[in-house]
PDBQT receptor file of N, H, CA, C and O in Angstrom, charges set to zero:
ATOM      1  N   MET A   1     -28.314  90.750-115.800  1.00  0.00    +0.000 N 
ATOM      2  CA  MET A   1     -28.964  91.954-116.469  1.00  0.00    +0.000 C 
ATOM      3  C   MET A   1     -30.373  91.785-116.183  1.00  0.00    +0.000 C 
ATOM      4  O   MET A   1     -30.954  90.702-116.117  1.00  0.00    +0.000 OA
ATOM      5  N   ILE A   2     -30.895  92.963-116.015  1.00  0.00    +0.000 N 
ATOM      6  H   ILE A   2     -30.423  93.843-116.069  1.00  0.00    +0.000 HD
ATOM      7  CA  ILE A   2     -32.347  93.075-115.702  1.00  0.00    +0.000 C 
ATOM      8  C   ILE A   2     -33.094  93.417-116.918  1.00  0.00    +0.000 C 
ATOM      9  O   ILE A   2     -32.625  94.278-117.662  1.00  0.00    +0.000 OA
ATOM     10  N   SER A   3     -34.183  92.849-117.199  1.00  0.00    +0.000 N 
ATOM     11  H   SER A   3     -34.564  92.149-116.594  1.00  0.00    +0.000 HD
ATOM     12  CA  SER A   3     -35.022  93.158-118.356  1.00  0.00    +0.000 C 
ATOM     13  C   SER A   3     -36.364  93.704-117.801  1.00  0.00    +0.000 C 
ATOM     14  O   SER A   3     -36.730  93.444-116.655  1.00  0.00    +0.000 OA
ATOM     15  N   PHE A   4     -37.064  94.452-118.639  1.00  0.00    +0.000 N 
ATOM     16  H   PHE A   4     -36.766  94.662-119.570  1.00  0.00    +0.000 HD
ATOM     17  CA  PHE A   4     -38.317  95.049-118.266  1.00  0.00    +0.000 C 
ATOM     18  C   PHE A   4     -39.514  94.651-119.253  1.00  0.00    +0.000 C 
ATOM     19  O   PHE A   4     -39.405  94.899-120.454  1.00  0.00    +0.000 OA
ATOM     20  N   ILE A   5     -40.637  94.042-118.743  1.00  0.00    +0.000 N 
ATOM     21  H   ILE A   5     -40.726  93.841-117.768  1.00  0.00    +0.000 HD
ATOM     22  CA  ILE A   5     -41.598  93.632-119.658  1.00  0.00    +0.000 C 
ATOM     23  C   ILE A   5     -42.737  94.663-119.326  1.00  0.00    +0.000 C 
ATOM     24  O   ILE A   5     -42.992  94.976-118.163  1.00  0.00    +0.000 OA
ATOM     25  N   VAL A   6     -43.477  95.224-120.522  1.00  0.00    +0.000 N 
ATOM     26  H   VAL A   6     -43.271  94.969-121.467  1.00  0.00    +0.000 HD
ATOM     27  CA  VAL A   6     -44.548  96.032-120.354  1.00  0.00    +0.000 C 
ATOM     28  C   VAL A   6     -45.683  95.085-120.583  1.00  0.00    +0.000 C 
ATOM     29  O   VAL A   6     -45.715  94.310-121.539  1.00  0.00    +0.000 OA
ATOM     30  N   GLN A   7     -46.688  95.186-119.597  1.00  0.00    +0.000 N 
ATOM     31  H   GLN A   7     -46.662  95.816-118.820  1.00  0.00    +0.000 HD
ATOM     32  CA  GLN A   7     -47.871  94.480-119.492  1.00  0.00    +0.000 C 
ATOM     33  C   GLN A   7     -49.196  95.413-119.756  1.00  0.00    +0.000 C 
ATOM     34  O   GLN A   7     -49.228  96.541-119.263  1.00  0.00    +0.000 OA
ATOM     35  N   TYR A   8     -50.132  94.990-120.431  1.00  0.00    +0.000 N 
ATOM     36  H   TYR A   8     -50.106  94.074-120.831  1.00  0.00    +0.000 HD
ATOM     37  CA  TYR A   8     -51.265  95.806-120.533  1.00  0.00    +0.000 C 
ATOM     38  C   TYR A   8     -52.507  95.086-120.880  1.00  0.00    +0.000 C 
ATOM     39  O   TYR A   8     -52.411  93.895-121.178  1.00  0.00    +0.000 OA
ATOM     40  N   THR A   9     -53.646  95.657-120.878  1.00  0.00    +0.000 N 
ATOM     41  H   THR A   9     -53.724  96.624-120.636  1.00  0.00    +0.000 HD
ATOM     42  CA  THR A   9     -54.983  95.137-121.335  1.00  0.00    +0.000 C 
ATOM     43  C   THR A   9     -55.259  95.714-122.669  1.00  0.00    +0.000 C 
ATOM     44  O   THR A   9     -55.350  96.936-122.786  1.00  0.00    +0.000 OA
ATOM     45  N   ASP A  10     -55.401  94.907-123.703  1.00  0.00    +0.000 N 
ATOM     46  H   ASP A  10     -55.327  93.915-123.608  1.00  0.00    +0.000 HD
ATOM     47  CA  ASP A  10     -55.794  95.463-124.969  1.00  0.00    +0.000 C 
ATOM     48  C   ASP A  10     -57.064  96.046-125.050  1.00  0.00    +0.000 C 
ATOM     49  O   ASP A  10     -58.061  95.545-124.531  1.00  0.00    +0.000 OA
ATOM     50  N   LYS A  11     -57.056  97.205-125.756  1.00  0.00    +0.000 N 
ATOM     51  H   LYS A  11     -56.246  97.612-126.178  1.00  0.00    +0.000 HD
ATOM     52  CA  LYS A  11     -58.340  98.094-125.707  1.00  0.00    +0.000 C 
ATOM     53  C   LYS A  11     -59.590  97.469-126.460  1.00  0.00    +0.000 C 
ATOM     54  O   LYS A  11     -60.765  97.684-126.161  1.00  0.00    +0.000 OA
ATOM     55  N   SER A  12     -59.147  96.677-127.464  1.00  0.00    +0.000 N 
ATOM     56  H   SER A  12     -58.193  96.502-127.708  1.00  0.00    +0.000 HD
ATOM     57  CA  SER A  12     -60.349  96.239-128.368  1.00  0.00    +0.000 C 
ATOM     58  C   SER A  12     -60.818  94.926-127.854  1.00  0.00    +0.000 C 
ATOM     59  O   SER A  12     -62.031  94.717-127.830  1.00  0.00    +0.000 OA
ATOM     60  N   THR A  13     -59.939  93.971-127.419  1.00  0.00    +0.000 N 
ATOM     61  H   THR A  13     -58.953  94.141-127.439  1.00  0.00    +0.000 HD
ATOM     62  CA  THR A  13     -60.361  92.633-126.846  1.00  0.00    +0.000 C 
ATOM     63  C   THR A  13     -60.619  92.579-125.324  1.00  0.00    +0.000 C 
ATOM     64  O   THR A  13     -61.323  91.702-124.822  1.00  0.00    +0.000 OA
ATOM     65  N   LEU A  14     -59.964  93.642-124.548  1.00  0.00    +0.000 N 
ATOM     66  H   LEU A  14     -59.392  94.354-124.955  1.00  0.00    +0.000 HD
ATOM     67  CA  LEU A  14     -59.984  93.576-123.216  1.00  0.00    +0.000 C 
ATOM     68  C   LEU A  14     -59.202  92.378-122.522  1.00  0.00    +0.000 C 
ATOM     69  O   LEU A  14     -59.390  92.021-121.359  1.00  0.00    +0.000 OA
ATOM     70  N   GLU A  15     -58.227  91.770-123.482  1.00  0.00    +0.000 N 
ATOM     71  H   GLU A  15     -58.075  92.060-124.427  1.00  0.00    +0.000 HD
ATOM     72  CA  GLU A  15     -57.444  90.732-123.067  1.00  0.00    +0.000 C 
ATOM     73  C   GLU A  15     -56.262  91.179-122.366  1.00  0.00    +0.000 C 
ATOM     74  O   GLU A  15     -55.663  92.159-122.809  1.00  0.00    +0.000 OA
ATOM     75  N   ARG A  16     -55.809  90.528-121.225  1.00  0.00    +0.000 N 
ATOM     76  H   ARG A  16     -56.296  89.732-120.866  1.00  0.00    +0.000 HD
ATOM     77  CA  ARG A  16     -54.656  91.083-120.496  1.00  0.00    +0.000 C 
ATOM     78  C   ARG A  16     -53.239  90.485-121.325  1.00  0.00    +0.000 C 
ATOM     79  O   ARG A  16     -53.152  89.316-121.700  1.00  0.00    +0.000 OA
ATOM     80  N   ILE A  17     -52.414  91.274-121.482  1.00  0.00    +0.000 N 
ATOM     81  H   ILE A  17     -52.484  92.224-121.178  1.00  0.00    +0.000 HD
ATOM     82  CA  ILE A  17     -51.154  90.829-122.353  1.00  0.00    +0.000 C 
ATOM     83  C   ILE A  17     -50.191  90.845-121.326  1.00  0.00    +0.000 C 
ATOM     84  O   ILE A  17     -49.772  91.900-120.849  1.00  0.00    +0.000 OA
ATOM     85  N   PHE A  18     -49.771  89.591-120.914  1.00  0.00    +0.000 N 
ATOM     86  H   PHE A  18     -50.111  88.734-121.300  1.00  0.00    +0.000 HD
ATOM     87  CA  PHE A  18     -48.735  89.383-119.814  1.00  0.00    +0.000 C 
ATOM     88  C   PHE A  18     -47.335  89.308-120.409  1.00  0.00    +0.000 C 
ATOM     89  O   PHE A  18     -46.356  89.635-119.740  1.00  0.00    +0.000 OA
ATOM     90  N   ASP A  19     -47.242  88.897-121.614  1.00  0.00    +0.000 N 
ATOM     91  H   ASP A  19     -48.038  88.631-122.158  1.00  0.00    +0.000 HD
ATOM     92  CA  ASP A  19     -45.979  88.651-122.291  1.00  0.00    +0.000 C 
ATOM     93  C   ASP A  19     -45.704  89.679-123.286  1.00  0.00    +0.000 C 
ATOM     94  O   ASP A  19     -45.286  89.368-124.402  1.00  0.00    +0.000 OA
ATOM     95  N   GLY A  20     -45.936  91.011-122.908  1.00  0.00    +0.000 N 
ATOM     96  H   GLY A  20     -46.275  91.264-122.001  1.00  0.00    +0.000 HD
ATOM     97  CA  GLY A  20     -45.715  92.119-123.744  1.00  0.00    +0.000 C 
ATOM     98  C   GLY A  20     -44.356  92.215-124.071  1.00  0.00    +0.000 C 
ATOM     99  O   GLY A  20     -43.596  91.314-123.715  1.00  0.00    +0.000 OA
ATOM    100  N   PRO A  21     -43.861  93.375-124.824  1.00  0.00    +0.000 N 
ATOM    101  CA  PRO A  21     -42.691  93.786-125.086  1.00  0.00    +0.000 C 
ATOM    102  C   PRO A  21     -41.655  93.656-123.974  1.00  0.00    +0.000 C 
ATOM    103  O   PRO A  21     -41.892  93.938-122.799  1.00  0.00    +0.000 OA
ATOM    104  N   ILE A  22     -40.566  93.235-124.406  1.00  0.00    +0.000 N 
ATOM    105  H   ILE A  22     -40.374  93.005-125.360  1.00  0.00    +0.000 HD
ATOM    106  CA  ILE A  22     -39.298  93.222-123.419  1.00  0.00    +0.000 C 
ATOM    107  C   ILE A  22     -38.180  94.105-123.791  1.00  0.00    +0.000 C 
ATOM    108  O   ILE A  22     -37.702  94.099-124.925  1.00  0.00    +0.000 OA
ATOM    109  N   PHE A  23     -37.722  94.936-122.750  1.00  0.00    +0.000 N 
ATOM    110  H   PHE A  23     -38.110  94.941-121.829  1.00  0.00    +0.000 HD
ATOM    111  CA  PHE A  23     -36.672  95.950-123.102  1.00  0.00    +0.000 C 
ATOM    112  C   PHE A  23     -35.616  95.582-122.079  1.00  0.00    +0.000 C 
ATOM    113  O   PHE A  23     -35.884  95.016-121.019  1.00  0.00    +0.000 OA
ATOM    114  N   GLN A  24     -34.426  95.930-122.452  1.00  0.00    +0.000 N 
ATOM    115  H   GLN A  24     -34.208  96.390-123.312  1.00  0.00    +0.000 HD
ATOM    116  CA  GLN A  24     -33.084  95.951-121.681  1.00  0.00    +0.000 C 
ATOM    117  C   GLN A  24     -33.011  97.169-120.808  1.00  0.00    +0.000 C 
ATOM    118  O   GLN A  24     -32.251  97.015-119.852  1.00  0.00    +0.000 OA
ATOM    119  N   SER A  25     -33.618  98.375-120.886  1.00  0.00    +0.000 N 
ATOM    120  H   SER A  25     -34.235  98.500-121.663  1.00  0.00    +0.000 HD
ATOM    121  CA  SER A  25     -33.637  99.386-120.075  1.00  0.00    +0.000 C 
ATOM    122  C   SER A  25     -35.019  99.763-119.672  1.00  0.00    +0.000 C 
ATOM    123  O   SER A  25     -36.026  99.408-120.284  1.00  0.00    +0.000 OA
ATOM    124  N   GLU A  26     -35.002 100.559-118.522  1.00  0.00    +0.000 N 
ATOM    125  H   GLU A  26     -34.184 100.848-118.025  1.00  0.00    +0.000 HD
ATOM    126  CA  GLU A  26     -36.251 100.988-118.083  1.00  0.00    +0.000 C 
ATOM    127  C   GLU A  26     -36.717 102.297-118.852  1.00  0.00    +0.000 C 
ATOM    128  O   GLU A  26     -37.887 102.674-118.791  1.00  0.00    +0.000 OA
ATOM    129  N   GLU A  27     -35.868 102.889-119.487  1.00  0.00    +0.000 N 
ATOM    130  H   GLU A  27     -34.917 102.583-119.536  1.00  0.00    +0.000 HD
ATOM    131  CA  GLU A  27     -36.115 104.108-120.300  1.00  0.00    +0.000 C 
ATOM    132  C   GLU A  27     -36.854 103.730-121.445  1.00  0.00    +0.000 C 
ATOM    133  O   GLU A  27     -37.826 104.398-121.796  1.00  0.00    +0.000 OA
ATOM    134  N   GLU A  28     -36.410 102.513-122.189  1.00  0.00    +0.000 N 
ATOM    135  H   GLU A  28     -35.620 101.970-121.904  1.00  0.00    +0.000 HD
ATOM    136  CA  GLU A  28     -37.125 102.047-123.303  1.00  0.00    +0.000 C 
ATOM    137  C   GLU A  28     -38.485 101.594-122.907  1.00  0.00    +0.000 C 
ATOM    138  O   GLU A  28     -39.463 101.845-123.612  1.00  0.00    +0.000 OA
ATOM    139  N   ALA A  29     -38.566 100.932-121.792  1.00  0.00    +0.000 N 
ATOM    140  H   ALA A  29     -37.771 100.728-121.219  1.00  0.00    +0.000 HD
ATOM    141  CA  ALA A  29     -39.885 100.501-121.234  1.00  0.00    +0.000 C 
ATOM    142  C   ALA A  29     -40.805 101.478-121.013  1.00  0.00    +0.000 C 
ATOM    143  O   ALA A  29     -42.000 101.272-121.222  1.00  0.00    +0.000 OA
ATOM    144  N   LEU A  30     -40.288 102.770-120.519  1.00  0.00    +0.000 N 
ATOM    145  H   LEU A  30     -39.317 102.937-120.350  1.00  0.00    +0.000 HD
ATOM    146  CA  LEU A  30     -41.244 103.796-120.205  1.00  0.00    +0.000 C 
ATOM    147  C   LEU A  30     -41.791 104.321-121.605  1.00  0.00    +0.000 C 
ATOM    148  O   LEU A  30     -42.986 104.568-121.767  1.00  0.00    +0.000 OA
ATOM    149  N   LEU A  31     -40.950 104.457-122.487  1.00  0.00    +0.000 N 
ATOM    150  H   LEU A  31     -39.979 104.257-122.356  1.00  0.00    +0.000 HD
ATOM    151  CA  LEU A  31     -41.340 104.963-123.803  1.00  0.00    +0.000 C 
ATOM    152  C   LEU A  31     -42.546 104.084-124.395  1.00  0.00    +0.000 C 
ATOM    153  O   LEU A  31     -43.550 104.552-124.931  1.00  0.00    +0.000 OA
ATOM    154  N   LYS A  32     -42.282 102.815-124.213  1.00  0.00    +0.000 N 
ATOM    155  H   LYS A  32     -41.466 102.435-123.777  1.00  0.00    +0.000 HD
ATOM    156  CA  LYS A  32     -43.312 101.926-124.908  1.00  0.00    +0.000 C 
ATOM    157  C   LYS A  32     -44.540 101.946-124.084  1.00  0.00    +0.000 C 
ATOM    158  O   LYS A  32     -45.622 101.714-124.623  1.00  0.00    +0.000 OA
ATOM    159  N   LYS A  33     -44.449 102.235-122.666  1.00  0.00    +0.000 N 
ATOM    160  H   LYS A  33     -43.569 102.423-122.229  1.00  0.00    +0.000 HD
ATOM    161  CA  LYS A  33     -45.630 102.352-121.945  1.00  0.00    +0.000 C 
ATOM    162  C   LYS A  33     -46.506 103.575-122.181  1.00  0.00    +0.000 C 
ATOM    163  O   LYS A  33     -47.728 103.591-122.036  1.00  0.00    +0.000 OA
ATOM    164  N   GLU A  34     -45.651 104.722-122.608  1.00  0.00    +0.000 N 
ATOM    165  H   GLU A  34     -44.658 104.710-122.726  1.00  0.00    +0.000 HD
ATOM    166  CA  GLU A  34     -46.384 105.920-122.955  1.00  0.00    +0.000 C 
ATOM    167  C   GLU A  34     -46.974 105.649-124.247  1.00  0.00    +0.000 C 
ATOM    168  O   GLU A  34     -48.107 106.091-124.434  1.00  0.00    +0.000 OA
ATOM    169  N   GLU A  35     -46.404 104.999-125.174  1.00  0.00    +0.000 N 
ATOM    170  H   GLU A  35     -45.483 104.639-125.022  1.00  0.00    +0.000 HD
ATOM    171  CA  GLU A  35     -46.969 104.708-126.615  1.00  0.00    +0.000 C 
ATOM    172  C   GLU A  35     -48.396 104.020-126.397  1.00  0.00    +0.000 C 
ATOM    173  O   GLU A  35     -49.411 104.447-126.947  1.00  0.00    +0.000 OA
ATOM    174  N   LEU A  36     -48.378 102.943-125.562  1.00  0.00    +0.000 N 
ATOM    175  H   LEU A  36     -47.554 102.597-125.115  1.00  0.00    +0.000 HD
ATOM    176  CA  LEU A  36     -49.358 102.151-125.423  1.00  0.00    +0.000 C 
ATOM    177  C   LEU A  36     -50.441 102.881-124.804  1.00  0.00    +0.000 C 
ATOM    178  O   LEU A  36     -51.600 102.685-125.170  1.00  0.00    +0.000 OA
ATOM    179  N   GLU A  37     -50.172 103.646-123.963  1.00  0.00    +0.000 N 
ATOM    180  H   GLU A  37     -49.231 103.805-123.666  1.00  0.00    +0.000 HD
ATOM    181  CA  GLU A  37     -51.292 104.468-123.314  1.00  0.00    +0.000 C 
ATOM    182  C   GLU A  37     -51.868 105.454-124.157  1.00  0.00    +0.000 C 
ATOM    183  O   GLU A  37     -53.069 105.692-124.027  1.00  0.00    +0.000 OA
ATOM    184  N   GLU A  38     -51.132 106.118-125.078  1.00  0.00    +0.000 N 
ATOM    185  H   GLU A  38     -50.157 105.925-125.183  1.00  0.00    +0.000 HD
ATOM    186  CA  GLU A  38     -51.482 106.940-126.082  1.00  0.00    +0.000 C 
ATOM    187  C   GLU A  38     -52.568 106.325-126.963  1.00  0.00    +0.000 C 
ATOM    188  O   GLU A  38     -53.555 106.934-127.373  1.00  0.00    +0.000 OA
ATOM    189  N   GLN A  39     -52.263 105.013-127.210  1.00  0.00    +0.000 N 
ATOM    190  H   GLN A  39     -51.460 104.518-126.877  1.00  0.00    +0.000 HD
ATOM    191  CA  GLN A  39     -52.983 104.160-128.219  1.00  0.00    +0.000 C 
ATOM    192  C   GLN A  39     -54.479 103.901-127.473  1.00  0.00    +0.000 C 
ATOM    193  O   GLN A  39     -55.439 103.608-128.185  1.00  0.00    +0.000 OA
ATOM    194  N   GLY A  40     -54.613 104.004-126.216  1.00  0.00    +0.000 N 
ATOM    195  H   GLY A  40     -53.833 104.241-125.637  1.00  0.00    +0.000 HD
ATOM    196  CA  GLY A  40     -55.722 103.729-125.499  1.00  0.00    +0.000 C 
ATOM    197  C   GLY A  40     -55.816 102.464-124.688  1.00  0.00    +0.000 C 
ATOM    198  O   GLY A  40     -56.837 102.113-124.096  1.00  0.00    +0.000 OA
ATOM    199  N   HIS A  41     -54.578 101.746-124.705  1.00  0.00    +0.000 N 
ATOM    200  H   HIS A  41     -53.748 102.030-125.186  1.00  0.00    +0.000 HD
ATOM    201  CA  HIS A  41     -54.622 100.434-123.994  1.00  0.00    +0.000 C 
ATOM    202  C   HIS A  41     -54.749 100.780-122.508  1.00  0.00    +0.000 C 
ATOM    203  O   HIS A  41     -54.495 101.898-122.060  1.00  0.00    +0.000 OA
ATOM    204  N   LEU A  42     -55.156  99.749-121.787  1.00  0.00    +0.000 N 
ATOM    205  H   LEU A  42     -55.362  98.840-122.151  1.00  0.00    +0.000 HD
ATOM    206  CA  LEU A  42     -55.569 100.010-120.393  1.00  0.00    +0.000 C 
ATOM    207  C   LEU A  42     -54.553  99.302-119.384  1.00  0.00    +0.000 C 
ATOM    208  O   LEU A  42     -53.838  98.363-119.733  1.00  0.00    +0.000 OA
ATOM    209  N   ASP A  43     -54.561  99.822-118.154  1.00  0.00    +0.000 N 
ATOM    210  H   ASP A  43     -55.142 100.585-117.870  1.00  0.00    +0.000 HD
ATOM    211  CA  ASP A  43     -53.777  99.234-117.210  1.00  0.00    +0.000 C 
ATOM    212  C   ASP A  43     -52.249  98.874-117.647  1.00  0.00    +0.000 C 
ATOM    213  O   ASP A  43     -51.789  97.772-117.347  1.00  0.00    +0.000 OA
ATOM    214  N   VAL A  44     -51.519  99.774-118.321  1.00  0.00    +0.000 N 
ATOM    215  H   VAL A  44     -51.893 100.669-118.565  1.00  0.00    +0.000 HD
ATOM    216  CA  VAL A  44     -50.173  99.605-118.718  1.00  0.00    +0.000 C 
ATOM    217  C   VAL A  44     -49.338  99.689-117.515  1.00  0.00    +0.000 C 
ATOM    218  O   VAL A  44     -49.465 100.640-116.743  1.00  0.00    +0.000 OA
ATOM    219  N   ILE A  45     -48.411  98.660-117.293  1.00  0.00    +0.000 N 
ATOM    220  H   ILE A  45     -48.308  97.888-117.921  1.00  0.00    +0.000 HD
ATOM    221  CA  ILE A  45     -47.593  98.603-116.332  1.00  0.00    +0.000 C 
ATOM    222  C   ILE A  45     -46.210  98.113-116.789  1.00  0.00    +0.000 C 
ATOM    223  O   ILE A  45     -46.077  97.456-117.822  1.00  0.00    +0.000 OA
ATOM    224  N   ILE A  46     -45.194  98.447-115.997  1.00  0.00    +0.000 N 
ATOM    225  H   ILE A  46     -45.302  98.980-115.158  1.00  0.00    +0.000 HD
ATOM    226  CA  ILE A  46     -43.832  97.903-116.356  1.00  0.00    +0.000 C 
ATOM    227  C   ILE A  46     -43.332  96.851-115.191  1.00  0.00    +0.000 C 
ATOM    228  O   ILE A  46     -43.278  97.264-114.032  1.00  0.00    +0.000 OA
ATOM    229  N   GLU A  47     -43.016  95.681-115.453  1.00  0.00    +0.000 N 
ATOM    230  H   GLU A  47     -43.059  95.345-116.394  1.00  0.00    +0.000 HD
ATOM    231  CA  GLU A  47     -42.508  94.732-114.411  1.00  0.00    +0.000 C 
ATOM    232  C   GLU A  47     -41.096  94.460-114.837  1.00  0.00    +0.000 C 
ATOM    233  O   GLU A  47     -40.809  94.427-116.034  1.00  0.00    +0.000 OA
ATOM    234  N   SER A  48     -40.265  94.278-113.957  1.00  0.00    +0.000 N 
ATOM    235  H   SER A  48     -40.498  94.305-112.985  1.00  0.00    +0.000 HD
ATOM    236  CA  SER A  48     -38.880  93.837-114.130  1.00  0.00    +0.000 C 
ATOM    237  C   SER A  48     -39.034  92.318-114.010  1.00  0.00    +0.000 C 
ATOM    238  O   SER A  48     -39.992  91.759-113.476  1.00  0.00    +0.000 OA
ATOM    239  N   ASP A  49     -38.066  91.766-114.524  1.00  0.00    +0.000 N 
ATOM    240  H   ASP A  49     -37.287  92.220-114.958  1.00  0.00    +0.000 HD
ATOM    241  CA  ASP A  49     -37.887  90.098-114.589  1.00  0.00    +0.000 C 
ATOM    242  C   ASP A  49     -37.559  89.790-113.022  1.00  0.00    +0.000 C 
ATOM    243  O   ASP A  49     -37.859  88.704-112.524  1.00  0.00    +0.000 OA
ATOM    244  N   ASN A  50     -36.973  90.740-112.344  1.00  0.00    +0.000 N 
ATOM    245  H   ASN A  50     -36.729  91.621-112.748  1.00  0.00    +0.000 HD
ATOM    246  CA  ASN A  50     -36.768  90.475-110.828  1.00  0.00    +0.000 C 
ATOM    247  C   ASN A  50     -37.983  90.451-110.115  1.00  0.00    +0.000 C 
ATOM    248  O   ASN A  50     -38.209  89.549-109.308  1.00  0.00    +0.000 OA
ATOM    249  N   ASP A  51     -38.910  91.497-110.372  1.00  0.00    +0.000 N 
ATOM    250  H   ASP A  51     -38.727  92.229-111.027  1.00  0.00    +0.000 HD
ATOM    251  CA  ASP A  51     -40.336  91.527-109.654  1.00  0.00    +0.000 C 
ATOM    252  C   ASP A  51     -41.132  90.328-109.941  1.00  0.00    +0.000 C 
ATOM    253  O   ASP A  51     -41.880  89.895-109.065  1.00  0.00    +0.000 OA
ATOM    254  N   ILE A  52     -41.038  89.706-111.166  1.00  0.00    +0.000 N 
ATOM    255  H   ILE A  52     -40.430  90.057-111.878  1.00  0.00    +0.000 HD
ATOM    256  CA  ILE A  52     -41.767  88.551-111.662  1.00  0.00    +0.000 C 
ATOM    257  C   ILE A  52     -41.185  87.480-110.848  1.00  0.00    +0.000 C 
ATOM    258  O   ILE A  52     -41.967  86.852-110.134  1.00  0.00    +0.000 OA
ATOM    259  N   GLN A  53     -39.940  87.165-110.835  1.00  0.00    +0.000 N 
ATOM    260  H   GLN A  53     -39.304  87.675-111.414  1.00  0.00    +0.000 HD
ATOM    261  CA  GLN A  53     -39.301  86.089-110.059  1.00  0.00    +0.000 C 
ATOM    262  C   GLN A  53     -39.721  86.131-108.681  1.00  0.00    +0.000 C 
ATOM    263  O   GLN A  53     -40.031  85.071-108.138  1.00  0.00    +0.000 OA
ATOM    264  N   LEU A  54     -39.776  87.296-107.999  1.00  0.00    +0.000 N 
ATOM    265  H   LEU A  54     -39.524  88.158-108.440  1.00  0.00    +0.000 HD
ATOM    266  CA  LEU A  54     -40.058  87.362-106.621  1.00  0.00    +0.000 C 
ATOM    267  C   LEU A  54     -41.537  86.945-106.360  1.00  0.00    +0.000 C 
ATOM    268  O   LEU A  54     -41.853  86.352-105.329  1.00  0.00    +0.000 OA
ATOM    269  N   ASP A  55     -42.406  87.266-107.306  1.00  0.00    +0.000 N 
ATOM    270  H   ASP A  55     -42.149  87.748-108.144  1.00  0.00    +0.000 HD
ATOM    271  CA  ASP A  55     -43.852  86.882-107.221  1.00  0.00    +0.000 C 
ATOM    272  C   ASP A  55     -44.006  85.325-107.432  1.00  0.00    +0.000 C 
ATOM    273  O   ASP A  55     -44.936  84.706-106.916  1.00  0.00    +0.000 OA
ATOM    274  N   ARG A  56     -43.290  84.880-108.017  1.00  0.00    +0.000 N 
ATOM    275  H   ARG A  56     -42.534  85.383-108.436  1.00  0.00    +0.000 HD
ATOM    276  CA  ARG A  56     -43.428  83.311-108.286  1.00  0.00    +0.000 C 
ATOM    277  C   ARG A  56     -42.818  82.460-106.880  1.00  0.00    +0.000 C 
ATOM    278  O   ARG A  56     -43.128  81.290-106.653  1.00  0.00    +0.000 OA
ATOM    279  N   GLU A  57     -41.984  83.195-106.075  1.00  0.00    +0.000 N 
ATOM    280  H   GLU A  57     -41.731  84.145-106.258  1.00  0.00    +0.000 HD
ATOM    281  CA  GLU A  57     -41.404  82.468-104.971  1.00  0.00    +0.000 C 
ATOM    282  C   GLU A  57     -42.328  82.455-103.855  1.00  0.00    +0.000 C 
ATOM    283  O   GLU A  57     -42.023  81.882-102.808  1.00  0.00    +0.000 OA
TER     284      GLU A  57
């Protein structure tokens, strides 16, 4: 099963959050991405656990 991680830069601390919320569907992750962008967080992206595994190899 693929899971999706939402990563972003916190707007107040400018700290990169690599271990953000994890979702089982891309649709749920997209909704969270939109919510974080509306809150003003920066560089919000969605990574699948498959993408992360490929980056490590």
